[in-house]
VOLO-998975 format. One line per 3 residues: number of its first residue (from 1); their letters; for each residue y, x, z of C-alpha. Coordinates in steps of 0.1 Angstrom, whole numbers, plus 5000, padded with zeros to 4 digits. Layout:
NUM = A = Y X Z | ... .
//
This chain:
1 = XXX = 0369 4872 3516 | 0396 4883 3540 | 0432 4875 3532 .
4 = XXX = 0465 4881 3550 | 0486 4849 3556 | 0516 4854 3534 .
7 = XXX = 0531 4819 3534 | 0536 4790 3559 | 0508 4772 3540 .
10 = XXX = 0485 4801 3547 | 0495 4801 3584 | 0488 4763 3586 .
13 = XXX = 0452 4770 3573 | 0448 4793 3603 | 0461 4769 3630 .
16 = XXX = 0428 4751 3639 | 0410 4784 3646 | 0441 4799 3664 .
19 = XXX = 0444 4768 3687 | 0406 4770 3694 | 0415 4802 3713 .
22 = XXX = 0450 4793 3724 | 0442 4758 3736 | 0475 4756 3757 .
25 = XXX = 0493 4752 3724 | 0495 4723 3700 | 0493 4732 3663 .
28 = XXX = 0530 4725 3660 | 0538 4749 3689 | 0515 4775 3675 .
31 = XXX = 0531 4773 3641 | 0566 4777 3655 | 0556 4806 3677 .
34 = XXX = 0536 4824 3649 | 0565 4821 3624 | 0589 4835 3650 .
37 = XXX = 0565 4864 3658 | 0561 4871 3621 | 0598 4873 3617 .
40 = XXX = 0607 4893 3648 | 0576 4913 3658 | 0558 4921 3626 .
43 = XXX = 0529 4899 3637 | 0503 4895 3610 | 0474 4871 3606 .
46 = XXX = 0443 4878 3585 | 0418 4850 3579 | 0385 4843 3563 .
49 = XXX = 0391 4825 3530 | 0358 4809 3520 | 0372 4787 3492 .
52 = XXX = 0352 4805 3466 | 0319 4793 3483 | 0334 4760 3494 .
55 = XXX = 0363 4750 3471 | 0372 4719 3491 | 0377 4739 3523 .
58 = XXX = 0413 4740 3535 | 0408 4754 3570 | 0402 4790 3578 .
61 = XXX = 0370 4793 3598 | 0382 4825 3616 | 0415 4843 3622 .
64 = XXX = 0428 4876 3636 | 0464 4881 3647 | 0476 4917 3651 .
67 = XXX = 0506 4939 3650 | 0514 4976 3647 | 0529 4994 3677 .
70 = XXX = 0538 5029 3686 | 0530 5037 3722 | 0536 5068 3742 .
73 = XXX = 0500 5069 3755 | 0482 5062 3723 | 0505 5068 3694 .
76 = XXX = 0505 5045 3664 | 0483 5016 3674 | 0471 4984 3658 .
79 = XXX = 0470 4958 3686 | 0449 4927 3682 | 0466 4897 3698 .
82 = XXX = 0441 4870 3688 | 0406 4868 3673 | 0391 4833 3670 .
85 = XXX = 0364 4815 3652 | 0361 4777 3650 | 0333 4767 3674 .
88 = XXX = 0312 4752 3646 | 0316 4783 3625 | 0304 4809 3651 .
91 = XXX = 0274 4831 3644 | 0282 4836 3607 | 0297 4871 3611 .
94 = XXX = 0333 4861 3605 | 0348 4878 3636 | 0329 4910 3627 .
97 = XXX = 0343 4910 3592 | 0378 4904 3605 | 0375 4933 3630 .
100 = XXX = 0362 4956 3602 | 0392 4945 3581 | 0418 4954 3607 .
103 = XXX = 0401 4986 3616 | 0402 4996 3579 | 0439 4986 3578 .
106 = XXX = 0446 5007 3609 | 0430 5037 3593 | 0451 5032 3561 .
109 = XXX = 0482 5029 3582 | 0475 5062 3600 | 0469 5046 3634 .
112 = XXX = 0452 5066 3661 | 0438 5035 3679 | 0429 4998 3676 .
115 = XXX = 0432 4980 3709 | 0429 4945 3724 | 0427 4927 3757 .
118 = XXX = 0400 4901 3764 | 0396 4876 3792 | 0370 4883 3819 .
121 = XXX = 0348 4852 3820 | 0314 4841 3808 | 0330 4822 3778 .
124 = XXX = 0341 4856 3765 | 0308 4875 3768 | 0298 4870 3732 .
127 = XXX = 0332 4884 3721 | 0327 4914 3745 | 0293 4921 3729 .
130 = XXX = 0309 4921 3695 | 0337 4945 3706 | 0311 4969 3722 .
133 = XXX = 0289 4967 3690 | 0320 4977 3670 | 0323 5008 3692 .
136 = XXX = 0353 4996 3713 | 0353 5010 3749 | 0365 4994 3781 .
139 = XXX = 0393 5019 3789 | 0415 5002 3815 | 0423 4971 3836 .
142 = XXX = 0451 4949 3824 | 0474 4936 3852 | 0497 4907 3849 .
145 = XXX = 0523 4891 3870 | 0532 4855 3861 | 0569 4847 3864 .
//
């Protein structure tokens, strides 16, 4: 089942999967940043809750972080910041279920697009295949200048 993290306890369940993607952060740093983003930037986290099948499970095996934006070039857009599955939980379809969930949420919200950025390296190729299988297109290059 997919749930949206509503409480700090829910966010804490998501931290191991989030830090698997954002390894530059500790769980404490990630928690502080996520809580701030939720308060200021309408950042949402959806996660796989498998406690029905595994009642003792306290960690979400996969998470997706996203926000709604209104952009001049694409209109109302759901932007996916983060999509991560714990390494030992990959291959179970969790990321695909989370993508389907946010795409449905975007449709309900009247969005005209769902977008994301993904790193360009061999470790991301499985993720790229998933995005392409979900009918995402590669539409631009993303440029960054570190300051």
